[in-house]
C-alpha positions, -999 to +999 in steps of 0.1 A: +204-457-856+219-475-887+215-514-885+255-517-894+261-496-864+240-515-839+253-537-813+241-572-813+219-561-781+205-530-801+195-553-829+180-576-806+159-550-788+144-538-822+137-572-838+117-583-801+101-550-806+088-559-841+076-593-830+059-581-799+040-557-821+030-583-846+018-610-821+001-585-796-004-587-759-019-622-755+008-644-773+026-671-752+061-669-741+084-693-728+084-675-693+059-694-669+030-672-665+037-645-689+022-634-724+039-610-744+021-585-725+038-593-694+072-596-710+070-560-730+060-545-695+089-563-677+115-549-704+100-514-699+103-514-660+137-528-665+149-502-687+133-472-673+129-480-633+161-479-614+142-488-583+129-522-600+166-533-606+173-545-567+142-568-572+155-583-603+188-590-589+176-609-559+151-627-583+182-641-602+195-654-573+164-675-566+151-654-536+116-642-531+118-607-513+098-575-511+120-560-537+110-587-562+073-581-553+077-544-559+092-549-593+062-570-603+038-544-589+054-519-611+048-542-643+017-549-634+006-512-629+023-502-664+001-533-679-031-519-666-024-482-673-010-479-706-018-493-742+001-522-753+013-505-784+027-478-763+046-500-740+060-520-772+072-484-786+091-478-752+107-512-754+120-502-791+132-469-779+148-483-748+162-465-716+170-424-716+208-419-716+210-409-681+193-440-668+216-470-658+207-493-682+217-468-712+252-466-697+276-485-721+296-505-693+263-518-680+245-522-714+271-542-726+272-565-695+234-570-691+217-563-721+231-587-748+220-615-723+186-598-718+174-590-751+188-624-764+171-646-742+138-625-742+137-625-778+139-662-778+115-664-753+089-652-777+100-668-806+102-704-793+067-704-779+052-697-812+044-729-835+070-739-862+099-720-847+134-728-859+168-718-844+183-686-858+215-687-877+234-658-864+266-639-877+298-652-860+305-615-844+270-620-828+277-652-813+308-639-799+289-611-781+266-638-770+294-659-757+309-632-737+273-628-717+271-666-708+292-659-679+263-641-662+245-673-659+270-704-663+284-702-626+249-706-611+241-734-636+273-751-626+263-755-589+287-778-568+286-801-600+310-782-621+302-776-657+318-773-691+305-751-717+317-758-755+312-737-784+299-763-813+305-736-839+343-727-827+362-761-822+383-763-791+366-730-774+351-737-742+347-725-705+352-746-673+333-740-641+345-759-610+359-795-616+342-822-636+301-821-641+285-820-674+297-809-707+270-790-728+279-782-763+260-758-788+263-723-801+267-695-779+228-684-780+216-721-774+242-725-743+230-690-730+193-703-731+204-736-714+224-717-686+194-694-680+170-721-673+155-726-709+163-762-707+131-776-728+139-754-760+178-749-758+193-769-791+222-783-768+238-816-762+247-827-728+274-856-719 
């Protein structure tokens, strides 16, 4: 697919696959306990095994269930049975068109956040990383994806997410609470729990 016709999620997938291939399977990530090998296997299972999706869903809710254990067993099985280079090739090629993660409405809703977050999980675990400067269109797509994580991040205290790159644009969740300001990518990282590496201001 020509780069000019890719969605931001597709661009992130391609760039993340390049980075995974460059770093090899043993590089650190910002996901506790995961190397690049673990992360690559996770992405392939998420893309290609619909039976793993319920486990990932309850995991996002902070609930440990047998479904989550099944998803992680699938990841471990893939890592132990498949050469890393082949796993990365599967990350790059993505799901088959008939699988849920390839359906356009699902892809728009979930893949933007998934690939943006995990691309940064790899980038920001490496020495001397710097924030990327994304085009406005890409930041707008990320801004739409922040919703998936913001309500949980708001909790009972409430939350205001404010764009630093677009004065006056913000999203409010509940009443009062913290105000977190940054570009959409940084806000997404903060809302998804990457507080140590997100470049935001909190007031």
